[in-house]
N, C-alpha and C positions, 0 to 999 in steps of 0.2 A: 504494501499498501504505498503511495508516494502519489507526489504532487506531480503532474502531468506537465512539462516544458513548461512557458509563461503562463499559465490557463491558471485561473482561480481554483477549478473542479479539480479533483482530485482520480487518480486510478483503482480503481477497485480488484481485485485478485483479479478478474477476469477480466481485467483492460476497457472497461465500461469507465467512463468518466461521467462525475456526478459533480455536485455540489453539495460537499462536505455543508452539517448542519446540526444545529447545536439548538433545545428546545426549553425551554422553561418554566417550570407552572408556580407560578410561587401567589397566587393570590387567596390559600388557602391554607389550612390550620397545615398540615402536612407538603411540604414543596421536592420537587423533582425536578431531575435534567435525564435530556435522553442524548445521545447522539444518533443520529446522520447520513448515507452517503444516498444523494438522490430520495429514496422510494424507501431504501432497505434499511429497516432500522437495526443501532446494532451493535445498543446496548442504554438502559436506563437505569437511574439511582437513584431510591427513594429515602428526602431525607431522616435522620433516625430519629427526632423527634417535634413534636410540632414546636411553629415558631424558631424554626433555626434553617433562618432562610437566607441569613446574611453567614453566618459562622459557616455556614456549609456552602453553597454555592460554587464557592468556582475549587472550593480541595475538589469538589465531584465533575465542574467540566474539566478540568487538567486530567482526573484518575480515566477519566471516560475516555478523551484523549490516546493519551500512556499505553493504555488494555489495549487499542484500536491501530495505536503506531505513526496516529499523527500530531500534531504540534499547534496551541495557539492561530499559528500563522496561516493554517490547513483551512483556520474555517472559512467561509466562503456567506455562509446564510448565521441568521438568530431569531427564530421564531419564540414571541413570548405573551405568557398567558398579560393580556390590558383591562383584563377589571371585565364585570366589578367585581369585588373583594376587597381582601383586606386589605386598608393602607400603608400598611408601611411594607406587607409584598407584592405590591403595583410598583413602590417606587421603587423597590429594589430593582425588578426585571427592569424595568425602563429602563434606571442609571447606568445597568450592568449593557446593556442592546447597546447607549447610547455610547458609553465608551467604546468594542471592543467595535462600530461604526467607525471613531475617528484613531482608532490602534493599529487599525487592519483592514478599512472599508468594508465590511461587515455589509449585509442588505440586513434589512430587519424589517419583518411579516410579525402582524399580529392579529393573536386571535380570541371573539368576545371566552371570558371563561364562564359561567352558561351554557354555551356550547357544545366548549368540552367535556360539562359533566354527563352533556346530550348522548355525549360522543363514546360511554360509557354502556352506552347501555343499549347493545348488540346482538342480547341473546334475554332475552330479561323475563322468557317463562320457554316451553317447549315450543319448534317451529308450529307445525301443522296446528295446534292447538291458540298463536298465538298469530297467525296467518288466519285462521277463518273468522276471525274476528278483527283486524289489525285496520282494517276500515274510519271505525270509529277510533280506532286506541288513541290514547293524551299521554304526554310524558312532562311534566310540570320540574322545573328547576329550582330549587331554592338555597340560598345564603342568607341570614343575618345579617341585617339593617339595622337593630338594633333599633329603640324607640316604638318598639311593637310592632315596626315593619320586614317584609324581606326582602330584594336583592331577587329577582323573578321570570320567568318566561316559561314560555308552552308553546307542547311542538307535537303536529301533527302526526302522526306516520302515512306515509306515503308508497306505491307502489317504487322497487327501483325502479324500474325500467321507462318509470317516466321523468328521468332526471331532475336534480334539483332544480326549486322553484325561489324567484324572486323572494328572498324578505320583508318584513313589510318593515318598509319605515328606514329602510335602510338598504344602501346599496354593497355596503362594504363585507358583506359574506364572501363573496365569491366561491360555499365552495360546500356541496353534502356533505350535513353530516349521516353515516351510518347506520342501519335502527333494524332490528332483529326482523328473520327474511325475507332477506333481499333488500329494506323498503331503506328507505331513508329518513328524519325528523325533522320535516320545514315549519319554521317558525311561526305560529302563529299567532304568538303573543309578543310583540319584543319588550327587551326588555325594558323593568319599571322594579317604583313601591309599590308593595303589596301589603297588607292584610294578612296574615293567616286564614282571619271567618271570609275576608273578602275571595277572596283564593277557591278557597275552598265553598262557597254560595255559588261561587260564578262557574266554577268546573269542576266541582263532584258531579259521578255518574254515577247509578248501581245499578245501572241495564251494562255500561263498563267501563267500569272504576279508571281514573285517569291514575297513571303515575305519576311518584314522585321519590326526585330521588336531591341530594347537596348535603354540603354541611352542616346548614339551619338546622337539620332533622337533628341535631348530635344533643345539643336543649332543650330545645321546643318540640319535639317526635308528639308529641299527649296531642298539639294544637293540628295539627292535621290528623289526628288518628280519626276517625270521624268517615259514616260511610258514605261509601264513592271515588274513595281515597283507597288506592294498595301501595303503600308501604316498601321501597327496595330496599334491602338486604345492603348494609351499609358500607360491602366492597363494592357499590354501586355510586354512592356517595361524592366523594374525592376528585380532581379535573386530577387529570397525569400529565408527564408530558410527553409521552409516548400519543397519547391525542390531539396534545397540541401541533403535535409532526403532522400527527393524518391528517388537519383542515389548515394547517402553513401550508404544507406544502401544497398542496390545489390553490391557493392566492400564490403563491413562489410563482407556479404553471406560469399565472396567465400577467407575472410582472405584476401582483398588485403589493407591494412593497411600501414600508410608511419611509416618511419624512423624517429625518434621521432632530430638526433643528422641532417641529410643531408635536413631536409625540408629547403625550401626557396622558396619564393611566386615565381610565376610562372609571369614574366613580361612581354614576350616580345619584349620588346626595355626597355631598365634603364632608372631611368627618369631622367630632363633637374636638372644638377646642373652650376649654375648662379658664377661664382669666383669674389669678391667685388677686383675690382682695392685696389691698394695701392697708398693712397697720402703723 
């Protein structure tokens, strides 16, 4: 594995030239990074404990590069989870991406964090049983936004042969989110702030329960445990760096790279700031 000629692509063992990509997911409690050559995932490292983003991000990247026979100067692209999510985690990812761009000209791709969570749900139930009722099946991803609200988005299952549809109120997605039974998750409710009660009242369906996933369930599981909602196993809740790469590479293939100068995290709502009273 080595750099090929004067290009920024790397030459894989079978001789193909592909961009070397690092994917960063720090929007959630448990962070991760992944390394890929083009479409091919070379490895993923999950941080050792919650909220270890700043301490483990760069060591994990260096370790993955070393294990695959590359160095930081070989990187061509960085794909990041841009939000919504942890204010600190998102700032870390954006700062890391900008630093890589300034140091090496690495190109940046941004991915919606809620879409990355949806990308976890590719086999939520046995294929045939899911396929029989898939036309009405919906999925909600939730993150805790504090103050009794959640960052949420809702997706509808569509057959994979239809291809991805334009996401509502945004033209920046440019990717298909894989879903069970060979389908895709199509976003029908854009990222927004909503209470658990409002979300359940609007989307709970006793005939075809909406699937629910995301770290917002960690401390608020009971708020969503109502009739017409099926809460998925915790293994589906946390976005993964591999999912960031899965979605990000689709944008990169369409030259949908972010402008490093104007890049900022997507918060949905600003951080809480408490002013200290003067004594």
